[in-house]
KOLTITI-81921 format. One record per residue (C-alpha): residue number from 1; x, y, z. Coordinates in nm, 2 decimals. Example, Ala and Ser with C-alpha at 12.3 -4.5 7.8 and 13.67 -1.06 7.14 Angstrom:
<rs>
@n: 1; px: 1.23; py: -0.45; pz: 0.78
@n: 2; px: 1.37; py: -0.11; pz: 0.71
</rs>
This chain:
<rs>
@n: 1; px: -0.35; py: 0.30; pz: -1.44
@n: 2; px: 0.01; py: 0.18; pz: -1.42
@n: 3; px: 0.13; py: -0.10; pz: -1.20
@n: 4; px: 0.31; py: -0.04; pz: -0.87
@n: 5; px: 0.53; py: -0.24; pz: -0.64
@n: 6; px: 0.35; py: -0.38; pz: -0.34
@n: 7; px: 0.60; py: -0.26; pz: -0.09
@n: 8; px: 0.59; py: 0.09; pz: -0.23
@n: 9; px: 0.21; py: 0.09; pz: -0.22
@n: 10; px: 0.20; py: -0.03; pz: 0.15
@n: 11; px: 0.46; py: 0.22; pz: 0.25
@n: 12; px: 0.27; py: 0.51; pz: 0.10
@n: 13; px: -0.08; py: 0.41; pz: 0.21
@n: 14; px: 0.01; py: 0.29; pz: 0.56
@n: 15; px: 0.26; py: 0.57; pz: 0.63
@n: 16; px: 0.53; py: 0.33; pz: 0.72
@n: 17; px: 0.88; py: 0.25; pz: 0.59
@n: 18; px: 0.95; py: 0.00; pz: 0.32
@n: 19; px: 1.13; py: -0.22; pz: 0.58
@n: 20; px: 0.81; py: -0.22; pz: 0.79
@n: 21; px: 0.60; py: -0.30; pz: 0.48
@n: 22; px: 0.83; py: -0.60; pz: 0.40
@n: 23; px: 0.79; py: -0.71; pz: 0.76
@n: 24; px: 0.41; py: -0.72; pz: 0.71
@n: 25; px: 0.46; py: -0.92; pz: 0.40
@n: 26; px: 0.69; py: -1.17; pz: 0.57
@n: 27; px: 0.43; py: -1.21; pz: 0.85
@n: 28; px: 0.17; py: -1.30; pz: 0.58
@n: 29; px: -0.06; py: -1.01; pz: 0.68
@n: 30; px: -0.12; py: -0.88; pz: 0.33
@n: 31; px: -0.34; py: -1.02; pz: 0.06
@n: 32; px: -0.39; py: -0.90; pz: -0.30
@n: 33; px: -0.71; py: -1.03; pz: -0.46
@n: 34; px: -0.75; py: -1.29; pz: -0.18
@n: 35; px: -0.40; py: -1.43; pz: -0.23
@n: 36; px: -0.14; py: -1.40; pz: 0.04
@n: 37; px: 0.17; py: -1.21; pz: -0.09
@n: 38; px: 0.51; py: -1.24; pz: 0.06
@n: 39; px: 0.73; py: -1.05; pz: -0.20
@n: 40; px: 0.76; py: -0.68; pz: -0.20
@n: 41; px: 0.84; py: -0.67; pz: -0.57
@n: 42; px: 0.50; py: -0.80; pz: -0.67
@n: 43; px: 0.35; py: -0.57; pz: -0.94
@n: 44; px: -0.02; py: -0.50; pz: -0.94
@n: 45; px: -0.27; py: -0.24; pz: -1.06
@n: 46; px: -0.42; py: -0.06; pz: -0.75
@n: 47; px: -0.72; py: 0.06; pz: -0.95
@n: 48; px: -0.83; py: -0.30; pz: -1.02
@n: 49; px: -0.69; py: -0.52; pz: -0.74
@n: 50; px: -0.81; py: -0.53; pz: -0.38
@n: 51; px: -0.54; py: -0.51; pz: -0.11
@n: 52; px: -0.61; py: -0.61; pz: 0.24
@n: 53; px: -0.42; py: -0.60; pz: 0.57
@n: 54; px: -0.57; py: -0.85; pz: 0.83
@n: 55; px: -0.89; py: -0.85; pz: 0.63
@n: 56; px: -0.93; py: -0.47; pz: 0.62
@n: 57; px: -0.93; py: -0.31; pz: 0.27
@n: 58; px: -0.65; py: -0.06; pz: 0.20
@n: 59; px: -0.79; py: 0.21; pz: -0.03
@n: 60; px: -0.55; py: 0.37; pz: -0.28
@n: 61; px: -0.51; py: 0.75; pz: -0.27
@n: 62; px: -0.24; py: 0.85; pz: -0.51
@n: 63; px: -0.21; py: 1.21; pz: -0.38
@n: 64; px: -0.25; py: 1.38; pz: -0.05
@n: 65; px: -0.28; py: 1.75; pz: -0.05
@n: 66; px: -0.19; py: 1.96; pz: 0.25
@n: 67; px: -0.30; py: 2.31; pz: 0.25
@n: 68; px: -0.15; py: 2.56; pz: 0.50
@n: 69; px: -0.26; py: 2.91; pz: 0.57
@n: 70; px: 0.01; py: 3.16; pz: 0.61
@n: 71; px: -0.13; py: 3.48; pz: 0.76
@n: 72; px: 0.01; py: 3.81; pz: 0.63
</rs>
């Protein structure tokens, strides 16, 4: 799998803005492989690395499908 920026990963998985993701990083609430990260431009492979927010694991889901029913 390809590497992704940490701030982009957090924004997509936590449903927040990149500014909010960078705020979480500045507050030292995010760890990647048990190392505290403070830079949003940190590149990592989400299929291999473990990302945690306050100790809770953030699972990577690359796509979210929304199916809507439109009656005739």
